[in-house]
C-alpha positions as MATLAB code, in Angstrom:
seq = 'MKKIVSLILIVLLSVSFAEAKKVRVKGKHILIYTKNGKGYVHKNIANSVKAIKEICAKEGIIADSSDDPAVFTPENLAKYDALFFSNSNNKGFDTEAQKKAFQDFCRSGKGFGAIHSANATEREWPWYWQLVGGKFVRHAPKQKFEVIVVDPNNPSTAPLPKHWAVEDECYYSNQLNPDIHVLLAADLTTVEDKGKAEYPGDTFYKSFPLCWCHKFEGGRQWYSALGHRPEVYDDETFRAHIRGGILWILGVD';
ca = [
      64.030  -42.900   26.902;
      61.711  -46.176   26.291;
      58.802  -43.912   27.161;
      59.427  -41.416   24.479;
      60.209  -44.192   21.755;
      57.130  -45.989   22.843;
      55.002  -42.395   22.458;
      56.591  -42.013   19.015;
      55.736  -45.747   17.919;
      51.835  -44.970   19.307;
      51.584  -41.696   17.265;
      53.265  -43.120   14.050;
      50.625  -46.255   14.412;
      47.764  -43.671   15.097;
      48.713  -41.512   12.095;
      49.129  -44.879    9.730;
      45.653  -46.021   11.195;
      43.989  -43.010   10.221;
      45.329  -42.895    6.619;
      44.304  -46.477    6.184;
      41.000  -45.504    7.142;
      40.695  -42.368    4.789;
      38.972  -43.278    1.569;
      40.514  -42.302   -1.465;
      38.549  -41.081   -4.347;
      41.241  -40.610   -7.058;
      40.602  -43.008   -9.982;
      37.117  -43.793   -8.965;
      34.853  -43.940  -11.693;
      31.050  -43.069  -11.845;
      28.424  -43.084  -14.506;
      25.980  -39.969  -14.688;
      22.539  -41.073  -15.937;
      19.936  -38.730  -17.227;
      17.262  -40.957  -19.018;
      13.697  -39.193  -19.306;
      10.770  -41.307  -20.235;
       7.638  -39.775  -21.680;
       6.778  -36.714  -19.746;
       8.274  -33.448  -18.463;
      11.969  -33.377  -19.379;
      13.951  -30.905  -17.276;
      16.122  -28.099  -19.097;
      18.899  -28.514  -16.588;
      20.299  -31.722  -17.524;
      23.059  -30.546  -19.929;
      23.984  -28.097  -16.885;
      23.998  -30.793  -14.237;
      25.872  -33.039  -16.264;
      28.430  -30.568  -16.929;
      28.779  -29.431  -13.311;
      29.157  -33.109  -12.157;
      31.688  -33.666  -14.548;
      33.800  -30.762  -13.628;
      33.469  -31.626   -9.816;
      34.501  -34.937  -10.702;
      37.688  -33.768  -12.540;
      38.895  -31.874   -9.437;
      38.858  -34.841   -7.668;
      40.474  -37.221   -9.941;
      37.214  -38.866  -10.358;
      36.499  -40.464  -14.030;
      32.598  -39.358  -14.985;
      30.798  -40.863  -17.921;
      27.215  -39.700  -18.779;
      24.528  -41.157  -20.707;
      20.662  -41.381  -21.174;
      20.856  -44.770  -22.711;
      19.429  -47.443  -20.557;
      21.444  -50.120  -22.748;
      24.445  -49.043  -20.535;
      22.822  -51.323  -17.718;
      24.304  -54.586  -18.084;
      26.630  -56.376  -15.693;
      29.585  -56.357  -17.517;
      29.531  -52.695  -18.122;
      28.549  -51.618  -14.518;
      31.310  -53.450  -13.333;
      33.644  -50.701  -14.409;
      31.790  -48.029  -12.160;
      32.213  -47.442   -8.581;
      28.946  -45.516   -8.271;
      26.030  -44.313  -10.352;
      24.348  -40.686  -10.274;
      20.845  -40.287  -11.661;
      20.817  -36.539  -12.671;
      17.358  -35.155  -13.240;
      16.033  -38.578  -14.550;
      12.568  -38.448  -14.751;
       9.453  -40.911  -15.581;
      10.702  -44.495  -17.084;
      14.372  -45.204  -16.431;
      14.464  -48.607  -17.775;
      13.472  -50.600  -21.080;
      13.759  -54.097  -19.743;
      13.764  -56.305  -16.653;
      17.388  -56.957  -17.278;
      18.155  -53.544  -17.012;
      16.399  -53.472  -13.632;
      18.046  -56.139  -12.372;
      21.345  -55.323  -13.485;
      20.973  -51.674  -11.727;
      19.500  -53.523   -8.837;
      22.495  -55.834   -8.233;
      24.811  -52.834   -8.712;
      23.352  -51.346   -5.673;
      23.364  -54.273   -3.608;
      26.984  -55.099   -4.428;
      28.204  -52.296   -1.631;
      28.727  -49.455   -4.536;
      27.301  -45.982   -4.517;
      23.811  -44.672   -5.730;
      23.523  -41.059   -5.872;
      20.318  -38.811   -7.177;
      19.253  -35.414   -7.441;
      15.868  -33.618   -8.162;
      13.432  -35.225  -10.486;
      15.565  -38.248  -10.153;
      13.211  -39.430   -7.346;
      10.187  -39.071  -10.151;
      11.999  -41.974  -11.822;
      10.616  -45.481  -12.048;
       7.301  -44.463  -10.093;
       5.551  -47.769  -10.340;
       8.676  -49.627   -8.770;
       8.475  -49.722   -5.109;
      12.086  -51.214   -4.800;
      13.706  -47.992   -6.532;
      11.355  -45.705   -3.807;
      12.830  -47.397   -1.010;
      16.366  -46.982   -2.455;
      15.959  -43.502   -3.549;
      14.228  -42.676   -0.115;
      11.040  -41.511   -1.109;
       8.855  -40.866   -4.064;
       8.011  -37.404   -5.897;
       4.324  -36.357   -5.158;
       4.342  -32.537   -6.182;
       6.421  -29.481   -5.712;
       5.401  -25.849   -4.951;
       5.853  -23.293   -6.874;
       9.515  -22.044   -8.059;
      10.374  -19.457   -5.291;
      13.017  -18.256   -2.863;
      12.712  -20.519    0.469;
      14.784  -21.110    3.516;
      16.538  -24.632    3.829;
      17.645  -25.895    7.398;
      20.784  -27.991    7.621;
      19.523  -30.891    9.948;
      22.910  -32.589   10.033;
      26.103  -30.745    9.041;
      28.506  -33.589    9.594;
      27.877  -35.157    6.006;
      30.281  -34.004    3.435;
      27.390  -32.866    1.724;
      25.923  -30.227    4.278;
      29.434  -29.307    5.895;
      29.842  -26.476    3.373;
      26.509  -24.991    3.831;
      25.191  -22.481    6.179;
      22.846  -23.362    8.704;
      20.175  -21.553    7.144;
      20.553  -21.913    3.394;
      18.571  -19.452    1.047;
      17.697  -20.977   -2.050;
      15.540  -20.281   -5.247;
      14.171  -23.509   -6.380;
      11.433  -26.192   -6.165;
      10.161  -27.235   -2.944;
       9.597  -31.086   -3.551;
       7.236  -33.428   -1.705;
       7.725  -36.995   -1.256;
       5.689  -39.895   -0.006;
       6.780  -43.439    0.096;
       9.551  -42.135    2.743;
      12.110  -45.118    3.522;
      11.902  -44.828    7.377;
      15.572  -45.854    7.166;
      17.075  -42.678    5.773;
      18.640  -39.997    7.417;
      17.856  -36.590    6.872;
      20.541  -33.877    6.087;
      18.310  -31.104    4.897;
      14.702  -29.902    5.199;
      12.774  -27.214    3.628;
      11.455  -24.340    6.547;
       7.895  -24.474    5.562;
       6.969  -21.282    6.973;
       8.945  -19.765    4.244;
       7.357  -21.684    1.630;
       4.385  -20.417   -0.497;
       2.233  -22.946   -1.645;
      -1.827  -23.207   -1.664;
      -2.028  -26.828   -1.464;
       0.467  -27.206    1.480;
      -2.378  -27.780    4.111;
      -3.789  -30.812    2.126;
       0.214  -32.166    1.636;
       2.395  -32.141    3.539;
      -0.001  -30.645    6.174;
       1.913  -30.879    9.511;
       3.403  -34.379    8.624;
       6.628  -33.086    9.944;
       5.418  -30.117   11.431;
       6.674  -27.007    9.932;
       9.631  -28.755    7.611;
      10.037  -31.219    4.956;
      12.725  -33.570    4.173;
      14.824  -32.289    0.981;
      18.142  -34.302    1.380;
      19.221  -37.368    3.056;
      21.301  -40.232    2.982;
      21.219  -43.980    4.061;
      23.008  -47.365    3.467;
      20.708  -49.774    1.577;
      20.860  -53.502    1.015;
      24.560  -53.336    1.047;
      24.996  -49.887   -0.840;
      25.405  -46.425    0.129;
      22.645  -43.776   -1.182;
      22.241  -40.035   -1.312;
      19.721  -37.929   -2.575;
      18.847  -34.115   -3.040;
      15.627  -32.577   -4.086;
      17.245  -29.505   -5.245;
      18.579  -28.332   -8.689;
      15.723  -27.104  -10.652;
      17.129  -24.261  -11.998;
      19.684  -24.526  -14.872;
      21.838  -21.869  -13.656;
      22.179  -23.014   -9.750;
      24.928  -25.578  -11.032;
      27.209  -22.921  -11.547;
      26.761  -21.817   -7.828;
      29.888  -22.718   -5.966;
      27.710  -23.137   -2.700;
      25.286  -25.843   -4.502;
      28.351  -27.503   -6.302;
      29.944  -28.045   -2.918;
      26.669  -29.572   -2.223;
      26.694  -31.890   -4.929;
      30.311  -32.625   -4.636;
      29.589  -33.863   -0.839;
      27.141  -36.261   -2.075;
      29.171  -37.826   -4.745;
      32.220  -38.289   -1.801;
      29.679  -39.832    0.305;
      28.446  -42.586   -2.077;
      31.870  -43.295   -2.755;
      32.623  -43.869    0.857;
      33.819  -40.610    2.172;
      32.238  -40.234    5.910;
];
């Protein structure tokens, strides 16, 4: 009888411990940031914000959006659990104080997510390249190509097929942070690109990183280069990819 009681207690304790470790995202608060400086502005911004807000609503996550760098103050950022740069581009901040508030937020153990052209934001700020994981160089023409799931054990890749056919721009980055954990890679044998031999060439043999995550200076970071077409934000598979990225920066492993 004592053995049975002990076994039951062990099971109950195990369940309680598992529940304690489970990250709850309901009630979390994120800011979607879409600032574009001088230069090309993507037509997908409204679609991406709508999709992210709908994804968050299903998870019970509160989502605000803004393209105003004035939101970057310590007092305002204190209410957020994560920031998500959605197709931001070029100059992202107006002042050094805004940059410091952003930097302090990311170093405080909170989350930072970014998608598509967000790695072309703040191209003159090396710390930002390190945070986002790499700096945009150029992209191949928009086309259909295959994406390889390198690690299927992340929330953003678990719902995806091993070989994912997409229609997008294949982004190439440099200044890659060696600390990043690659989740998705473009199969370059399926990409038509006249400049491919010049860069990336054989940098990563026949593939190139497109999505990754890492823990950087105390915070959690996730980036995906996909998401050029406005209509892709209505695609359920792509939404599952973004959803996983949001969950990961909020602490879900």
